C-alpha angles and dihedrals in degrees: 000000000000091000091052091052091049091048093050092048091050090049093052093048094048094046091055089058090068119079132169131226135180118248122194118220128196121201140170130216135179116218127184110235098189146287128273139180091235136046091233091051090052092052089050091052090049094050092049092048093048091047092051092050093047090054094047123114118252090252091056091044089055090059097038094050094039097235109170105160126149110247094020115168096215096196090059095065111114140161110242100183142345134203130187124219127183118213119199117212140162126236123225088262091056098254116143114232134178124225121203113218120188116205109205128193112198141167139202141170127246130186115240129188117239113208113205 
């Protein structure tokens, strides 16, 4: 009985040494929005894609952005900024195409343990 009491006391003391805090992370990701035959069409695809992502719920953003962190506070995920680039490339047949790339800056909070 005495050993059980000592073990419980040690457990209580050691568990109080752990505390949690929230840490904010900021990341960037480049996503391809689509391919078009014209530069203007590619920009339009990029704007539509960025608009759809900015209006997404935090749960959908988690999947779209591929955020799989332990202690993630899902409701904290937000898009901070977006930029659209158009990349010109040639197909194997020699056709010129335009690829819309959306650069997203986003942030989220995760819970981290502080050991004292």
